[in-house]
C-alpha positions as a printed Julia matrix, in Angstrom:
460×3 Matrix{Float64}:
  91.69  13.04  144.0
  89.52  15.03  141.58
  85.82  15.37  142.29
  83.22  13.76  140.04
  80.67  16.05  138.4
  77.26  14.96  137.13
  76.58  16.84  133.9
  73.74  15.74  131.59
  75.33  16.08  128.15
  74.94  15.04  124.56
  76.95  15.54  121.39
  75.27  16.19  118.04
  77.55  14.7   115.37
  77.26  13.52  111.76
  79.12  11.47  109.12
  80.0   14.64  107.16
  79.82  18.4   107.01
  76.59  19.79  105.62
  74.45  17.34  107.59
  72.56  20.04  109.48
  74.34  19.76  112.83
  73.99  23.45  113.68
  70.27  23.59  112.85
  69.63  20.44  114.86
  71.76  21.59  117.81
  69.98  24.94  117.93
  66.6   23.21  117.76
  67.53  20.92  120.64
  68.79  23.85  122.69
  65.52  25.71  122.19
  63.51  22.58  122.99
  65.53  22.14  126.19
  64.92  25.77  127.08
  61.19  25.21  126.73
  61.45  22.37  129.23
  63.25  24.59  131.72
  66.56  22.74  131.49
  68.69  25.93  131.27
  71.0   24.4   128.63
  74.5   25.5   127.67
  76.4   24.76  124.47
  79.86  23.91  123.2
  81.52  23.51  119.8
  84.09  20.89  118.96
  87.03  22.46  117.17
  88.08  26.01  116.31
  84.9   27.27  114.61
  83.59  30.72  115.6
  80.26  30.93  113.81
  78.45  27.91  115.27
  79.0   29.16  118.84
  77.51  32.49  117.74
  74.32  30.65  116.79
  74.3   28.82  120.13
  74.71  32.14  121.96
  71.96  33.72  119.88
  69.56  30.93  120.9
  70.54  30.77  124.56
  71.6   34.29  125.43
  74.73  32.9   127.15
  78.2   32.29  125.68
  79.0   29.06  123.87
  82.54  27.76  124.18
  84.98  25.78  122.05
  86.33  22.44  123.22
  89.36  21.7   121.07
  91.86  18.88  121.57
  94.54  20.62  119.53
  94.36  23.71  121.71
  93.9   21.85  124.99
  94.68  18.53  126.65
  91.93  16.04  127.49
  92.15  17.08  131.14
  91.81  20.73  130.19
  88.72  20.21  128.0
  87.09  18.28  130.83
  87.82  21.16  133.19
  86.4   23.69  130.73
  83.29  21.61  130.19
  82.69  21.13  133.91
  83.3   24.82  134.68
  81.04  26.19  131.95
  78.25  23.65  132.58
  77.9   24.44  136.28
  74.38  25.66  136.99
  72.99  24.27  133.72
  70.68  21.29  133.34
  71.99  20.15  129.96
  75.14  20.59  127.87
  74.88  20.18  124.09
  78.16  19.69  122.25
  78.07  20.27  118.51
  80.54  18.17  116.53
  82.77  19.32  113.69
  82.98  17.99  110.11
  82.57  14.21  109.93
  82.58  12.34  113.24
  86.12  10.97  112.87
  87.6   13.84  110.85
  90.49  15.46  112.72
  93.9   16.89  111.98
  95.08  15.91  108.54
  93.75  12.49  107.62
  93.56  11.32  111.24
  91.05  11.28  114.09
  93.19  13.59  116.26
  91.09  16.49  117.64
  87.98  14.98  116.0
  84.44  14.94  117.37
  84.96  11.29  118.29
  88.09  12.09  120.3
  86.21  14.81  122.17
  83.29  12.46  122.87
  85.8    9.94  124.24
  87.67  12.5   126.33
  84.45  13.83  127.87
  82.58  10.48  127.95
  79.67  12.1   126.13
  76.84  10.13  124.46
  76.51  10.96  120.77
  73.35  11.55  118.74
  74.33  10.81  115.13
  72.4   12.92  112.6
  72.24  11.29  109.17
  70.64  12.42  105.91
  68.97   9.54  104.04
  68.94  11.26  100.64
  69.35   8.73   97.86
  69.74   5.7   100.15
  67.61   3.03  101.76
  69.21  -0.01  103.42
  72.61   1.44  102.56
  71.98   4.07  105.23
  72.0    1.29  107.82
  75.38   0.2   106.45
  76.67   3.76  106.74
  75.49   4.07  110.34
  76.92   0.67  111.24
  80.24   1.61  109.65
  80.45   4.83  111.67
  79.36   2.94  114.79
  82.03   0.24  114.51
  84.93   2.21  112.99
  86.3    2.96  116.46
  85.45   1.24  119.74
  83.75   2.51  121.77
  82.15   4.96  119.37
  80.07   6.74  122.06
  77.17   6.76  119.56
  73.99   6.25  121.57
  71.25   7.12  119.1
  70.42   8.17  115.54
  68.27  11.0   114.21
  67.16  11.13  110.57
  67.62  14.65  109.24
  65.85  16.02  106.17
  63.65  12.94  106.1
  59.97  12.38  105.35
  57.7   10.47  107.71
  57.24   7.68  105.19
  60.97   7.22  104.68
  61.59   7.37  108.43
  59.07   4.57  108.95
  60.9    2.5   106.35
  64.44   3.19  107.58
  63.95   3.03  111.34
  63.51  -0.76  111.72
  66.36  -1.43  109.28
  68.83   0.83  111.13
  67.77  -0.44  114.55
  67.92  -4.07  113.42
  71.35  -3.78  111.82
  73.03  -1.58  114.46
  71.12  -2.0   117.7
  71.0    1.79  117.99
  67.69   3.48  118.71
  66.41   5.81  115.99
  65.08   8.73  118.0
  62.92  10.28  115.34
  63.34  12.5   112.34
  63.42  16.12  111.28
  61.77  16.8   107.91
  62.9   19.42  105.45
  61.7   22.78  106.75
  61.65  25.31  103.89
  63.17  28.61  104.94
  64.86  27.23  108.04
  68.24  26.36  106.54
  71.19  28.63  107.32
  72.96  30.01  104.22
  76.72  29.82  103.74
  79.48  31.98  102.28
  83.26  31.8   101.77
  84.15  31.17  105.44
  81.12  29.07  106.34
  77.66  29.95  107.61
  76.25  33.45  107.62
  76.39  34.97  111.1
  73.23  34.98  113.26
  72.66  38.72  112.85
  72.46  38.21  109.08
  69.79  35.48  109.22
  66.34  36.98  109.01
  63.91  35.85  111.74
  66.47  33.46  113.22
  64.6   33.06  116.5
  61.37  32.18  114.68
  63.21  29.63  112.55
  64.78  28.01  115.6
  61.34  27.95  117.26
  59.99  26.15  114.21
  62.76  23.53  114.33
  62.22  23.0   118.07
  58.49  22.65  117.55
  59.02  20.12  114.77
  61.41  18.1   116.94
  58.74  18.0   119.65
  56.42  16.39  117.12
  58.69  14.0   115.2
  61.59  13.24  117.56
  61.57  11.45  120.89
  62.84  14.34  123.01
  62.21  12.42  126.24
  64.58   9.7   125.13
  67.12  12.17  123.72
  67.29  14.04  127.02
  67.39  10.7   128.87
  70.51   9.82  126.86
  72.07  13.07  128.05
  71.24  12.19  131.66
  72.85   8.78  131.19
  76.28  10.36  130.73
  78.66   9.22  133.47
  80.2   11.58  135.99
  83.2   13.56  134.81
  86.25  13.77  137.02
  87.77  17.2   136.52
  89.15  20.17  138.39
  86.97  23.23  137.64
  88.7   26.4   136.52
  89.1   29.08  139.2
  86.34  31.69  139.15
  86.94  34.91  137.27
  88.2   37.69  139.55
  86.31  40.88  140.27
  88.54  43.65  138.92
  86.6   46.93  139.1
  89.78  48.96  138.71
  91.4   46.75  136.07
  92.56  48.21  132.75
  89.8   48.51  130.16
  90.32  46.5   126.96
  88.13  47.59  124.05
  87.01  44.57  121.99
  85.73  45.16  118.45
  82.41  43.39  118.02
  80.03  44.15  115.15
  79.14  42.75  111.72
  82.78  43.14  110.58
  84.52  41.75  113.68
  82.83  38.9   115.51
  85.23  35.93  115.65
  86.38  35.43  119.24
  87.1   32.44  121.44
  85.16  32.97  124.66
  88.11  31.41  126.49
  90.35  34.22  125.19
  88.02  36.83  126.63
  87.97  34.96  129.92
  91.77  34.77  129.97
  91.91  38.56  129.7
  89.38  38.84  132.53
  91.32  36.28  134.55
  94.44  38.42  134.09
  92.59  41.37  135.63
  91.33  43.22  132.57
  87.83  44.63  132.11
  86.24  44.35  128.66
  84.1   46.83  126.73
  82.73  46.09  123.26
  82.62  48.63  120.46
  81.56  48.78  116.79
  84.25  49.91  114.35
  81.71  50.19  111.52
  79.49  52.64  113.46
  81.06  54.08  116.61
  82.95  57.35  116.32
  85.33  56.83  119.24
  86.81  54.12  121.43
  85.11  53.43  124.78
  86.09  56.0   127.37
  89.09  54.9   129.42
  90.35  52.34  126.89
  93.82  51.05  127.8
  94.07  48.11  125.35
  92.63  47.03  122.03
  91.55  43.59  120.81
  90.57  43.49  117.12
  89.33  39.99  116.32
  88.54  38.26  113.08
  85.39  38.45  111.02
  84.36  39.8   107.65
  85.98  43.25  107.23
  86.23  42.58  103.49
  82.42  42.59  103.3
  82.23  45.89  105.19
  85.34  47.59  103.83
  83.43  50.63  102.63
  81.7   51.21  105.98
  84.98  50.78  107.85
  86.77  53.12  105.45
  84.1   55.82  105.58
  84.08  55.82  109.39
  87.25  57.88  109.41
  86.73  59.0   113.0
  87.08  55.44  114.27
  89.94  54.58  111.92
  91.84  57.63  113.13
  91.05  56.85  116.79
  92.47  53.34  116.37
  95.5   54.63  114.51
  96.3   57.26  117.17
  95.84  54.74  119.98
  98.15  52.12  118.49
 100.82  54.63  117.53
 100.59  56.08  121.06
 101.65  52.7   122.39
  98.29  51.3   123.46
  98.66  47.5   123.79
  96.86  46.0   120.8
  96.1   42.5   119.57
  94.78  42.1   116.02
  93.84  38.76  114.47
  92.99  38.05  110.84
  90.2   40.55  110.08
  91.54  42.91  112.71
  94.98  42.62  111.1
  93.48  43.57  107.73
  91.76  46.57  109.33
  95.1   47.95  110.48
  96.57  47.89  106.96
  96.85  50.84  104.6
  94.17  49.46  102.28
  91.78  46.51  102.03
  90.28  45.12   98.83
  86.6   44.24   98.99
  84.87  41.35   97.23
  84.44  43.39   94.05
  88.13  44.27   93.84
  87.81  47.87   95.11
  90.56  48.92   97.53
  89.46  51.02  100.48
  91.66  53.02  102.89
  91.81  51.39  106.33
  93.24  52.52  109.69
  96.73  52.87  108.22
  98.67  51.66  111.26
 100.57  49.23  109.01
 101.89  49.76  105.48
 100.49  46.59  103.9
  97.56  46.02  101.57
  94.9   43.37  102.05
  93.78  41.64   98.88
  91.37  38.93   97.76
  92.61  35.5    96.64
  90.81  32.63   94.96
  91.18  30.03   97.73
  91.78  29.47  101.43
  95.22  30.63  102.55
  97.37  28.62  104.99
  94.25  26.89  106.33
  94.33  24.86  109.55
  95.89  24.43  112.96
  99.34  25.88  113.59
 101.78  26.3   116.43
 103.53  29.66  116.52
 107.04  29.92  117.94
 108.43  33.36  118.75
 111.73  34.01  116.95
 112.67  36.83  119.32
 111.4   38.55  122.43
 108.27  40.67  122.17
 105.99  42.25  124.79
 103.68  39.2   125.01
 105.78  36.28  123.73
 109.37  35.57  124.66
 111.84  33.96  122.25
 111.2   30.23  121.91
 107.73  30.35  123.49
 104.8   28.86  121.61
 101.11  29.56  121.28
  98.48  27.42  119.52
  96.49  29.03  116.73
  94.26  28.44  113.72
  94.14  30.1   110.29
  91.08  30.34  108.07
  90.98  33.15  105.49
  90.71  33.8   101.75
  92.18  37.29  101.87
  95.94  37.81  102.14
  98.28  40.71  102.84
 101.45  42.09  101.28
 103.16  42.19  104.69
 102.46  39.26  107.01
 105.24  39.76  109.56
 108.31  37.9   110.8
 108.03  37.63  114.6
 106.84  34.01  114.72
 107.4   30.81  112.8
 104.21  28.89  112.11
 104.21  25.11  111.75
 101.39  22.69  111.08
 100.88  19.65  113.35
 101.95  17.43  110.45
 105.31  19.21  110.18
 106.76  20.66  107.0
 108.66  23.84  106.3
 106.35  26.33  107.96
 106.27  30.08  107.34
 106.87  33.38  109.09
 104.0   35.5   110.4
 102.94  38.08  113.01
 103.86  41.75  113.03
 105.32  43.16  116.24
 105.49  46.95  116.4
 105.85  48.51  119.83
 102.9   47.18  121.88
 101.12  45.89  118.77
 100.96  42.18  117.91
  99.05  41.42  114.73
  98.73  38.7   112.11
  96.41  36.25  110.37
  96.5   33.41  112.97
  93.67  33.3   115.52
  95.52  32.7   118.78
  94.2   30.53  121.59
  95.38  32.42  124.68
  95.06  29.58  127.26
  97.66  27.55  125.33
 100.24  29.99  126.73
  98.92  31.29  130.08
 101.5   34.06  130.26
 100.31  35.61  127.02
  97.15  37.2   128.43
  98.93  38.0   131.72
 101.59  40.02  129.89
  99.02  41.75  127.68
  96.91  42.77  130.68
 100.06  43.97  132.49
 100.96  46.13  129.49
  97.42  47.57  129.52
  97.81  48.34  133.22
 101.1   50.14  132.56
  99.43  52.17  129.82
  96.6   53.0   132.24
  99.06  54.18  134.86
 101.08  56.18  132.35
  97.99  58.04  131.18
  96.84  58.67  134.75
  99.95  60.73  135.52
């Protein structure tokens, strides 16, 4: 019988995207820090950027909980494992509360709240509404039963409007309105073609989050919000095994800078769990790979915005090229895949030489390409995937490439024809999909084993 775990937790969700979930979640995290609660954070769905904001606020990793990538039992285990030692877990929802795969509630914020039995704080913007806002809240509350919604917060709302709306919403829905957050000029987070700007690009982010937290302390009932989190029932789950101590494990160099920053924390942990050590490096600035590197992981990000810097750092491009061609085990996803091409077009249409491991050219398009969840099936054996094996993934990119690979067949959850993807070349596996390593436990094990073999080969 699985053990029950008491984890104070709360989900911040909303009826739609653009409702200020990330700003509110970061403000609550900072407010919880100020109260000594040692909070941790999670993101519903496959998004990379929101967890980066959580990590920037907390100084500890934020993790994705995704019901396409993982079963309900698995997300409970990941939540329990990551929340150990923390006094509060804040889960940030994705899109609208019921928006999941396709036009369904599968893998939605609501499904995650159900699977983890997490109380939900619904953030709503009252712009252009009065009593109709109560109808909207009631509709969201009753659309599925139980909804898990335990309270409402008015976002971008004046004090006068909050005083008008609060009794109407509470009277019509029975839900407590736990305060409001007014418009705070200068505290909004700007967006670009793949979503929000990254934390490092937001000027004075910490001061802005402080301001939001301070405002919440004045105009929201933080005592009641944190009490809702404490009201969450125990979760029955089997925690993940602790990460091993591998002082002699093969060193995997992970690209992490302004151009490459999209990583699932669970992927990094899977590599550690398989015995690898990780070292981070900056392809835009560093002149060489970390000493002793035996494997490369080039994640996604915004290489198209930094194509010139990447191109002009020829020392790094040549170091990567030599390493991959020498047989160093390498994983490259989306932005990392573009970096390995012969050329990459920037946002102004200028093509810049890249690492030149592959012969393709990355180019800008006018819309998202092959957007959404996919399952990849290997069409033949490769070092990390055997024929017929699958791995869950997600695609989200506006740039494309002249050579996208043939190793795997990608299919959406809704079915359809699918398409070929992923380049396999020696110990290199590269393509646009962002893979979720835990969906195929042998994937990281095989990659780490290949890194270990490379380590041993070079030690001779």
